C-alpha positions in Angstrom: -57.9 -144.8 87.6 -58.5 -145.4 91.3 -55.8 -145.8 94.0 -55.9 -146.1 97.8 -54.6 -143.8 100.5 -54.5 -144.2 104.2 -53.2 -141.6 106.7 -51.4 -143.0 109.8 -52.3 -141.5 113.2 -48.6 -140.4 113.3 -49.5 -137.7 110.8 -52.4 -136.1 112.7 -52.9 -132.4 113.0 -56.1 -132.3 115.2 -56.7 -135.4 117.2 -58.9 -137.1 114.7 -57.7 -135.8 111.3 -54.5 -135.6 109.2 -52.3 -132.6 109.2 -53.5 -130.5 106.3 -50.1 -130.0 104.7 -49.3 -133.7 104.8 -52.7 -134.6 103.3 -52.3 -132.0 100.5 -48.8 -133.2 99.7 -49.9 -136.8 99.7 -52.7 -136.1 97.1 -50.4 -133.8 95.1 -47.8 -136.6 94.8 -50.2 -138.6 92.5 -50.0 -135.9 89.8 -47.1 -136.3 87.4 -46.2 -132.6 86.9 -43.1 -130.6 87.4 -45.1 -127.4 88.2 -47.0 -126.2 91.2 -50.0 -128.1 92.5 -53.0 -126.5 94.3 -54.9 -128.7 96.7 -58.2 -127.7 98.3 -59.5 -129.5 101.4 -63.3 -130.0 101.5 -63.4 -131.9 104.8 -60.9 -133.0 107.5 -59.0 -136.0 106.2 -59.8 -139.0 108.5 -57.1 -141.1 110.1 -56.5 -144.9 109.8 -59.3 -145.0 107.1 -59.1 -146.4 103.6 -59.6 -143.5 101.2 -59.9 -143.5 97.4 -57.8 -141.4 95.1 -59.4 -140.9 91.7 -57.2 -139.7 88.9 -59.1 -137.7 86.3 -55.8 -137.2 84.5 -52.4 -138.4 85.8 -50.9 -135.0 85.2 -53.9 -132.6 85.8 -56.3 -133.5 88.5 -56.8 -136.0 91.4 -59.6 -136.2 94.0 -59.7 -137.9 97.4 -62.8 -139.6 98.6 -64.1 -141.1 101.8 -67.0 -143.3 100.6 -69.2 -140.8 98.8 -67.8 -137.7 100.4 -65.2 -135.5 98.7 -62.2 -134.9 101.0 -59.8 -133.0 98.8 -59.0 -132.1 95.2 -55.6 -131.5 93.6 -55.1 -129.6 90.4 -51.9 -129.0 88.4 -50.9 -125.3 88.1 -48.1 -125.8 85.6 -49.2 -122.7 83.7 -49.9 -120.7 86.9 -46.5 -120.2 88.7 -46.3 -119.3 92.3 -45.5 -115.6 92.6 -44.3 -114.2 95.9 -41.6 -111.9 97.0 -39.8 -114.0 99.6 -38.3 -112.2 102.6 -34.6 -112.7 103.3 -34.2 -116.1 105.0 -32.5 -116.1 108.3 -29.4 -118.3 108.9 -29.8 -121.7 110.6 -28.5 -120.2 113.9 -31.0 -117.3 113.6 -33.8 -119.7 112.9 -32.8 -121.9 115.8 -32.8 -118.8 118.1 -36.2 -117.8 116.9 -37.6 -121.1 118.3 -37.3 -119.6 121.7 -40.1 -117.1 120.7 -42.6 -119.8 119.6 -45.9 -118.5 120.9 -47.6 -121.9 121.7 -45.3 -123.8 124.0 -47.7 -123.4 126.9 -51.0 -123.4 125.0 -51.6 -125.0 121.7 -54.9 -125.7 120.0 -53.5 -128.9 118.5 -50.7 -129.9 120.8 -50.2 -133.3 119.1 -49.9 -131.8 115.6 -47.3 -133.7 113.5 -45.7 -130.5 112.4 -45.8 -128.0 115.4 -47.2 -129.9 118.4 -45.2 -129.3 121.5 -46.5 -132.5 123.0 -44.9 -134.7 120.3 -41.5 -136.2 120.9 -38.4 -135.6 118.7 -38.2 -138.2 115.9 -42.0 -139.0 116.1 -42.9 -135.6 114.6 -41.3 -132.6 112.9 -41.0 -130.4 116.0 -41.1 -127.2 114.1 -41.6 -124.3 116.5 -41.5 -121.1 114.4 -41.0 -117.8 116.3 -40.4 -114.2 115.3 -37.1 -113.5 113.6 -35.2 -110.8 115.4 -34.2 -107.8 113.2 -36.1 -108.9 110.1 -37.3 -106.2 107.7 -40.5 -108.4 107.4 -42.3 -107.9 110.7 -44.5 -111.0 110.3 -41.6 -113.4 109.5 -41.3 -116.5 111.7 -38.7 -119.2 111.4 -37.7 -122.5 112.8 -34.5 -124.6 112.4 -35.2 -128.2 111.4 -33.0 -131.3 111.0 -35.2 -134.1 109.5 -35.1 -137.3 111.5 -34.2 -140.6 109.8 -37.5 -142.1 110.9 -39.3 -139.7 108.4 -37.8 -141.6 105.5 -36.6 -145.1 106.7 -35.9 -146.5 103.2 -34.2 -143.5 101.6 -32.0 -140.5 102.5 -34.5 -138.2 100.7 -37.7 -137.0 102.5 -41.1 -138.0 100.9 -42.7 -134.9 99.4 -45.8 -135.1 101.7 -43.4 -134.5 104.7 -42.0 -131.4 102.9 -45.5 -130.1 102.2 -46.3 -130.6 105.9 -43.3 -128.6 107.0 -44.6 -125.7 104.8 -48.1 -125.7 106.4 -48.0 -124.6 110.0 -45.4 -121.7 109.9 -47.8 -119.5 108.0 -50.3 -119.7 110.8 -47.8 -118.6 113.4 -46.9 -115.6 111.3 -50.3 -114.0 112.1 -50.0 -114.6 115.8 -51.4 -117.6 117.7 -53.7 -117.2 120.7 -56.1 -119.3 122.8 -59.2 -117.9 120.9 -57.7 -118.2 117.4 -57.6 -121.6 115.8 -57.3 -122.1 112.1 -57.0 -125.2 109.9 -55.6 -125.3 106.4 -58.2 -124.9 103.6 -56.1 -124.7 100.5 -52.4 -125.0 99.7 -50.4 -124.4 96.6 -46.8 -125.6 96.5 -44.0 -126.9 94.4 -41.0 -128.8 95.7 -38.1 -127.3 93.8 -35.3 -129.6 95.2 -35.0 -132.7 97.4 -34.7 -132.4 101.1 -32.5 -134.9 102.8 -32.5 -136.7 106.2 -30.1 -134.9 108.5 -30.0 -131.8 106.4 -29.8 -128.4 108.3 -33.0 -126.7 107.1 -34.6 -123.3 107.8 -38.4 -123.2 107.6 -40.1 -119.8 107.3 -43.6 -118.3 107.1 -44.9 -114.8 106.7 -48.2 -113.0 106.4 -49.3 -111.8 102.9 -53.1 -111.7 103.2 -56.2 -113.3 104.5 -59.5 -114.4 103.1 -62.5 -116.5 104.4 
């Protein structure tokens, strides 16, 4: 089965490609599974371009293609649960206060990123600015408060899952410390949306460092 996918410029990460988390969540949404999904990006997902989604199995695997080039592949991990020890989450007010310590207000490698770009206006993007959490037992923990804007889901009170995946993408990077000579892009993401996130809901988004490879 072949389906179409096209990423609007609104959802950009770098200037010419889609935010990795949003792209991963979009492809993952084609799989009919209640478990986690792992998505690997093989190349930057282009914007405003007709892409093909090929479903090898509606519940097991989907691939994303730009002409003959593989962009991404998503695989069901229903029998491979996500195993992490999650740090204590800060309160909404603590996460809001942590935004003042966001490290990339003045310099950002991708200032127009849909998730964390400081050059984007509220409502047009997520405006997540994760900063260090004061007094946390986990030294690498960063957090940002977030109240999803109605424009993210104009026909429903529930956010589309690709937006939730996007929100989970960038905070992990800022947990390792951003700098002018350190720019990373998402290569692989494994996630499961456990419950719905609503427009206007007071949310806390966190990220922490657990290891590095590549």
